[in-house]
N, C-alpha and C positions, 0 to 999 in steps of 0.2 A: 720370803723375803727378805730387801735388800738393806741392811745394818743401817744403813744411814737414814734412809725411807722407814725405818718400823722408828730410828730415835724422832723423825719430823714426824711420826702420827702420839709418841707414844707426846712428847713438849707441848704439839695444841689439843692431846687431852686431858690433856692438870694445867690448861689455859682455860680449857671451855667448864673443866669439873671448880674450878675458882670462879668463875663466872657465876656456875650454876649456883655454887654453895653462900653468893653474892646477893641473887636477886633471891635465894629462899630466905635468909637470914632478915631480910624484906618486910615486911606486911603482907597477902597479896595484895590487899587493896591500894596503898601505894608504889611496891613494885608494879604492877598494872599500867597505874598513869602515868610513872615516871618512862616505863618502858615504851608510851601507848603519842606523851608526846616528845623523847626523844628520835623516835622513827617521823614519825611526822615533822619535826625541825628539820634531819639527816637521808636518808633516807634518798628523798627526789636531787640528795645533794651530793651524795658518797657511789646514787646509782638514779642518773637519769635518765640514761637507756631503758630501766624500768618502769623509771616516773613518764617519758615522754611516749610508751606501751600502755597502760593505761592509760593514759589519755587520749589516745590512736585508739584504744579499742573502744572506750567510754562515746568516744568520735559513732561507733561504726551504733553500736546501740539506742543512742543518744541523741540525734545528732541534728534534735528538733532543740534539744538544751544549749543554753548562752556555753559560751565558753570557762564564765567563771561559777558557770555550776558545778560545768565537767571539772574544774579544778578543786572546785570544792568534794566532792566527790571522791579524786583520788588520792588528795587530803586527807580525805577519813578511813579512806579502805587504810591508808598508813594506816592509820591512829592503832585498825583493831588489828593487824598483824602485828602490830606493837603488845598489844592487848596480848593476841595468840602465843607473842616470843616467852612473856612473860607469866604466862599460865600453864604456860606446856613445864614447865621449872615447879612448878605446887599441883602438877596433877592425884598427887596421892590429895591435896587436901582439899579440890575443888568435890574426889569422888564422896570422899566420908562425910561433906556436907547436903545432906539429903532437900537438903532447902534450895541446894542451888540450880539443878535443876529440871523443871515444871515437862512431863511425858502429855502435850496438849491431846492424844485420842489412843489413849489404851486398850482403846477397846480390838486396834485390829489384834491384842494382841490374844481379846477372852474370846475372837471370833475361831484361829483360831491353837486355841491354850491347847490343848491337847494333842492336835498330828502340827507341832509346824513344822517339824518336814527341812528338805538340804533351800535355803536360802541363797540369794543374793542382795543384800541392802546396800542399797547406789546413794551415794551423795553427793552434793559440790561446797565447792573455797568459801565455806558459806561461818558467819559464824565462827564459834572456834570448829570447828569443820573433825575436829577427834572425837566428840565429844554423841557425837550421831551413831555411833555406834550402838550405847548407851543400851540406849534402848532390847537392847537383846541379852547383854548380860543384865539389866534386871529381870528377864525374865527367865530368866536363870540355865536360861542358855552359853555356850563358851565359843563366843565368833573367832575367829581370825579375822585379816588384812593382807590386803598388800598392800604395800607402801614402798618409797621411794626409799635406796639408800644410797645409807654417807656413805662416802669413800673413806674413811676413817675407820678400820673396823672395829677400836677402840669404843671410840666417842660412836659409833655404829646398836653397836654388844652397849651401850650406857641405855638410850634409846630405847631401846626395846625391848631392855629391862622394866627399866619407867612407864613402859605402853601398859605393861602382864596385865592389868585388873582391866583395862578400856579392855586385851586382845588377849581370854584367857586362849583359847586355841591353838597363841603361836604368829606370827609375821614374817608372808614370803614377799622376798623384796624384787625389787623392780631397780638397776642400773647392779652395775657391778663392783663389789667391795671387795679391795686386792686382801690375796689370803685366800677369800670366806665363798659365801650366796650371792645371786645374785644372777643368772645367767638368767635371759625374757625366755626360752626356750622351756625346759623346765620350771621355771615358776607352773606357766600356764596346765604345764601336764599336771601339776599339787595341786595345783585352785579347781583343776575341775574335779579332781579324786577326791581332791576331802570334800567338796558340793554332791557331784556324787554319795558320797557316805552316806550323808542325809548335815555335813554342818554348814555352817549358815555365813558365809563369807560379807564381810564389807570391803566396799569400793568406791575412788575418785569417779568422778562419769566425766571430769568438765576439761580437759584438759585438752588440742592440741595434739593429734595423734598422722604419722606421716602417714600412720600404714592405716592408717582409720576410714571409716566410711563416709563423707562425705553427705550431714544431714542440715537442714535450716536451720540456724539461731541467731534472732535478733534480722533477722533475716536472711541472713547471709550468706552461703550454705561453711561449713566449719568441715571441716575427720574430725570423725569423736571415733577415742576408742569403741572398739567395739563385743567388749569378751566379755560380759559382760548377759548379754544380752544372748551374745553362743553360746555361752554352761547355762542360763538357763534352758532357751531353747534344743538342747542340746541331753541335758541331766532332767527336764520337769522339775527345777526347783518355781519360785518364785521368788520375785523380783520388786520388793521394798525398798519406796526413797522416801528416806529422811531428810533432813534439815532441820539445822540446828542453827534459833536467832537466839542475842544475843541483846538480854534485856537490859536499857543503864546502862549503868561502868563498873558493873560491883564485882562481876562475871556470875551472873547468874541469866541463864538461857533457858528457853522452850524449842523443844524438839517434836514438829513435825513428823509424823509418816501419812504414805501413800503404796497400797497398791498400786502395779503397773502391771497392766494387762498382758501374759507374753501369750500372741496366738500364735496358733502353730495346725497352718497352712499346708498343703504339700510343697509350696517355694521356702523353702527353713531360709535363706539367701531376706529376702522379701519380709520376713516378718522376722531380722533379727529389726530391716530396716526399717522399723516399725515401732518397734519399739525403742531405737534409740535418739526413732524424731521422739516420741511421742515425750519422751524421757528430758529433751532440752529441752522441749515445750512447756514440761513445768516446769523445770529448774530456773527458762528466762521471765516465768510469774511467779516467779517466788523472788527470783534480781531485779524485775523489779518495786517489788513491794520495798527493799531496804537492796540499795544501790552497791548503796557506804557499805557494809558487807563481804559484799564483799570479791576475789579476787582484783582483782583487773590488770595485776603489772602483768598476770598469768599471761603468755602464750594460748590462743584462744584463736582462731585464723590463720592461715597462715600466710 
């Protein structure tokens, strides 16, 4: 690595750790409230492009809502992201308090208690989506997950370490980390092998993917990452959908699970398309129930 580039990364990392230290020095409730307020006020000003995207996406999803209501939802979604940011710094404290996370339907696990086998756990950027994998950990498994790597290798390594209790099976990075992992084709091979060997893998599948397949989402075709459906169909894994809903403003959550049927006909590509379409229909239903908790500022339609 270039010495100047490395110095830049180290300085960025020190500043990042300073922010982490400051957030952790403040009680969880206060830090999430402050972060939520700051994001609500500053995010539209600092990043007007993403705020505009949020409003445009809301107009696609809810054309019947007045502009003022869509603006309210967009600002509330920034608040949720502010809470998620602060909660990420307190992740160990949230997980150590069993009263903070409620699983609505643990019977999904009891049904397969002795034969969980390979599982794709798919979620969406809703509530605090980092916690959506928690039921698999609670069931005594060691799930892994796919995440978007951070370019700075020192920050990336810290974030991976910070999530060790959520993903005891490890994290597979997408996106290039300088001097490290992140090759997407290699990641695809690794996660396929991980699931084939009986592993449980978490993924979020609600983002635009230029190489994905088009399926309807809020009535408009959206290119969707299909790797979860492809792996499940290829290796015979179950697909469990999970959403983590925020309850109030005190970092308490409820997690809901639903099993997604994996069709296995003679036409594999149509089976995958059918799975992804069903997944996006469920996402849409969940988002309509609590639109303030979904990440509208992400790219979803081309």
